[in-house]
C-alpha positions in Angstrom: 0.1 -0.2 0.2 1.3 3.5 -1.1 1.0 4.9 2.4 3.1 2.3 4.2 5.9 2.1 1.6 6.0 6.2 0.7 4.1 8.6 2.3 4.5 7.1 5.8 8.4 7.9 5.6 7.6 10.7 3.9 5.4 12.0 7.3 8.1 11.3 9.1 10.8 12.9 7.1 9.0 15.7 6.6 8.1 16.3 10.4 11.9 15.9 10.8 12.5 18.8 8.4 9.9 20.9 10.1 10.5 20.8 13.9 14.2 21.3 12.9 14.8 18.4 15.1 16.7 15.2 14.3 13.0 13.4 15.3 9.5 14.6 15.6 8.7 13.4 18.8 11.6 12.4 21.3 9.3 9.9 23.2 8.5 7.5 19.8 11.0 6.4 17.6 10.8 6.7 14.3 10.0 2.8 14.2 7.1 3.3 16.8 5.6 6.1 14.4 5.6 4.1 11.8 3.9 0.9 13.3 1.6 3.5 14.9 0.8 5.0 11.3 0.9 1.6 9.5 -1.7 0.3 11.8 1.0 -2.6 12.9 -0.9 -5.1 15.4 2.8 -7.1 16.6 3.1 -5.1 20.0 -0.8 -5.4 20.7 -1.5 -9.2 19.8 1.2 -11.2 21.6 -2.0 -12.3 24.4 -3.6 -13.5 21.6 -1.1 -15.4 19.7 0.7 -17.1 23.1 -2.7 -18.4 23.2 -3.4 -19.7 20.0 -5.5 -16.8 18.5 -4.0 -16.5 15.2 -3.9 -12.8 13.8 -5.3 -12.2 10.5 -1.8 -10.9 8.5 -0.2 -14.0 9.5 -3.1 -16.1 8.9 -3.2 -15.1 5.1 0.7 -15.1 4.6 0.2 -19.0 5.5 -3.0 -19.4 3.6 -1.3 -22.3 1.4 0.2 -24.0 4.2 -3.0 -23.5 6.0 -5.2 -25.1 3.5 -7.3 -22.0 3.9 -10.9 -22.4 1.8 -11.6 -19.5 -0.6 -14.2 -18.0 1.5 -12.1 -18.4 4.3 -9.3 -16.3 2.6 -12.2 -13.9 1.7 -13.4 -13.1 5.3 -9.5 -13.3 6.8 -8.8 -11.0 4.1 -11.6 -8.6 5.2 -11.0 -8.4 8.6 -7.4 -8.2 7.9 -8.1 -4.8 5.9 -10.9 -3.6 8.4 -8.9 -4.1 11.0 -5.6 -2.0 9.5 -7.4 1.0 8.3 -9.2 1.2 12.1 -5.7 0.9 13.3 -4.1 3.2 11.3 -6.7 5.7 12.1 -6.2 5.1 15.9 -2.6 5.2 15.3 -2.8 8.6 13.7 -4.2 10.4 17.1 -1.9 8.4 19.2 1.0 10.0 17.2 -0.9 13.3 17.2 -1.5 13.4 20.8 2.2 12.3 21.5 3.1 15.3 19.2 1.5 17.8 21.4 2.3 16.0 24.1 6.1 16.5 23.3 5.7 20.3 22.0 4.1 21.3 25.4 7.1 19.8 27.1 9.4 21.0 24.8 8.3 24.5 25.3 7.8 24.1 28.7 4.4 25.3 28.9 2.3 21.8 29.9 0.2 22.1 32.9 -1.1 19.7 35.0 -4.2 19.7 33.8 -3.4 19.4 30.2 -1.1 16.8 31.5 -3.3 14.2 32.7 -6.2 15.0 29.9 -3.4 14.0 27.2 -1.9 11.0 28.9 -5.6 9.9 29.5 -6.5 10.2 25.9 -3.3 8.8 24.5 -3.8 5.5 27.0 -7.9 5.1 25.6 -6.3 5.3 21.9 -4.3 2.5 23.3 -6.5 0.3 24.7 -8.7 1.1 21.4 -5.8 -0.1 19.2 -5.1 -3.5 21.1 -8.7 -4.3 21.5 -8.8 -3.7 17.3 -5.9 -6.2 16.9 -7.1 -8.5 19.5 -10.6 -8.7 18.5 -9.5 -9.6 15.3 -7.7 -12.5 16.5 -10.8 -13.4 18.0 -12.8 -13.2 14.7 -10.2 -14.9 12.5 -10.0 -17.7 15.2 -13.7 -18.5 14.9 -13.1 -18.9 10.8 -10.8 -21.6 11.2 -10.8 -25.3 12.2 -9.1 -26.9 14.5 -6.9 -28.6 12.5 -6.0 -25.2 10.9 -5.1 -23.5 14.2 -2.8 -26.8 15.3 -1.3 -26.1 12.1 -0.6 -22.5 12.4 0.6 -22.6 16.3 3.3 -25.2 14.8 4.7 -23.0 12.1 4.2 -20.3 13.6 6.4 -21.0 16.9 8.7 -23.9 14.7 12.4 -22.8 15.4 13.9 -21.8 12.2 17.1 -24.3 10.9 20.5 -23.1 11.8 22.5 -22.4 8.8 
């Protein structure tokens, strides 16, 4: 997708140039910003993954090996796209509020009330982001047969061969 491949790095680069700083937000790394803006799930789905609830992205990557039927693949694709779109929207909100928080500290204009408000908003959005990704894992798991989940787990927990 264009936003993941070109626009997001451009946003980070533009933010760096506009701020005159090395990074637009000292509290978030470039990788964290990109993860939020791209709707990445890895940080938010560990609980599901460790308890054998497959995530849609990995199920799609492993579709042939899992023997997904075409209707299963289509449903998982829909779950993935819907979740990614929602996660990107939430991620933009997190990055935006983190930038405001950073700016208020940078300019030494933060006060207790604004601090509490921004931190609460960020925490709420992070909760929504985690919920969106975990709901996707729950939905995908309902679509898969028990043997597909076992195969998924076997593949994802396999130790790669030494080279």
